[in-house]
N, C-alpha and C positions, 0 to 999 in steps of 0.2 A: 756599191751594191749594199753595203752595210747601212749606208745612209738611207737608201730607199726602203729597206726593211723597217728601220726606225720610223721613217715617215709614215709607212703603211700602219705600223703599230700605233703611232700617235693618232692618226686619223681614225683608226678603228676604236681606240680608247675614247677619243673625243665623241664619236658617234654614239658609243655605248653610254657615255656619261649624259649626253643630251637625251637619249631615249629614256634612261632611268629617271632623269629629272622631270621630263614631261609626264611619264607614266606615274611617278610619285605625286606630282602635282594634281593630276586627274584623280588619283586615288584619294588624296586628301580632300578634294572638293566633294567627291562622292561620300566620303565618311562624314564630312561636315553637314551635308544634306541629310544623311541618316540621323545624325545627332539632333539636328533641328526638328525632324519629324518626331523623334522619340521624346524630345523635350516638350513639344506641343501635346503629344499624347499624355505625357506625365501631368501636365497642367490640367488636361481634361479629366484624368483619373483623380487628381486632387480635388477638383470641383465636384466630381461625382461622389467621392468619399465624404466630403463636407456636407453635401446634400443628404446623403444617407445618414450621417450622424444627426443632422437636424430632424430627419424623419423619425429616427429612433428615439430621440429626446421627446418629440411630439407624441409618439405612441406611449411613452412611459409616463406621460403627464398624469394620467389617472392610474396610479399604482401606489400601493401601500409602501413599497420599498423606497419610493422617492418622495414620500409625503412625511416630512419631519414632524409636522403638527399631529398627524394621525399616529405616528409611531410613539410620540411622547405620551399619548393617552395610555399606553401600556408599559411605560418605563418601570413602574413599580413591580411588574411581574418578572423582570430580569430574564428575558428569553432571548436567545441568540437568533433563532430563525422563526420569527412570529408568523410570517406568511406560510412557511412550510408546515408549521404546527397546525394552523387553522385549515389549510388545504388537506392535510392528512386526516384531520378529524372529520372533514366533510366527505372525503373518499371512504372513510370507514363505513359510512351509510350504504355504500355499494356492496358490502360484505353480506348483507341480509339476503336470504333467498327470495327470488322474485324481483319485482320492480323496486327501484330505489324509493323509499318512503317520501322523499322530498319532491319527487317528480309526480305531478298531479294527473298523469296519463297512464293508461295501461299499454304496455308494449305490444305492438302488433306483429313484430317479426322476431320477438324475443323479449328479454327484460330490458327496460330502460335503465341505464346506468350513467352516472356522471363521468365525463371524460376530462374536460379541461376546466380550470378554475382561474379567474383573474380577480384578485383582491383590489378593490378600488380605493378603499380607505379603511378606517378603523370600525366601520359599521356595515359596509356594503360589499358584495361580491357578485360577480357574474359567473354562471356555470353553464357548460354545454353538456347535453345529454343525448344519448342515442341508443337505439336497439339494433343497430347494424344497417338498417334501411331508412328509418325515420329518425329525425333529430329535432332538437329544440334547444331553447335557452331559458335560464331561470335568473331572475333578479332576487337575490337573497340578502336579508339583513342577518347579521350575526352579533352575538354578544359573548365576548370572552370574559368569563368571571374570574374573580381573584383566585379561586381554587383550580383554575385552568380548564374548567368545563366550558364547552361552547354550545350555545343555543342557536339554532338556525331557524329562520322563518322566511318562507317563500312569499315575496311580495307581488311579483309579476312572473308570468310564464307564457311561452308561446311554443307551438309545435309547427314545424315546417312539414308540409305534405309533399311527398315526391309526386311529380306529375307524370311519371312513367307508367 
């Protein structure tokens, strides 16, 4: 009788071991498939990230911060944040009551004020202006003098008319 109990226990243990082995094998295959899927996604994300980096570099091509030749033009002024300084000086023109004096249009829905500024190099910048409903853009030349005064001169301008 003892021998039969040991035989049943042995068979039960063997069946349990086989079940666990097959179950573990299937689980490993499932996890391997998930790993393969995640690795392929990761490759896609890496490619997407690399494409995004190229797009960012392309967008920054016309930028004072990335133009060493233009930055060297003002080396003698020893300024840490040249772009910020020029942008701040341009935004100071918004502080006047009424329309910004650099915007050659009268605001139709309020006063035209400059919103965004992009410094292209050591002489040109693009600015966006708006009165809340209507908006436009300016191409401005600027001259940063040795005494750190900045002269702005609007070269081109356009106003977008809302079709609503």
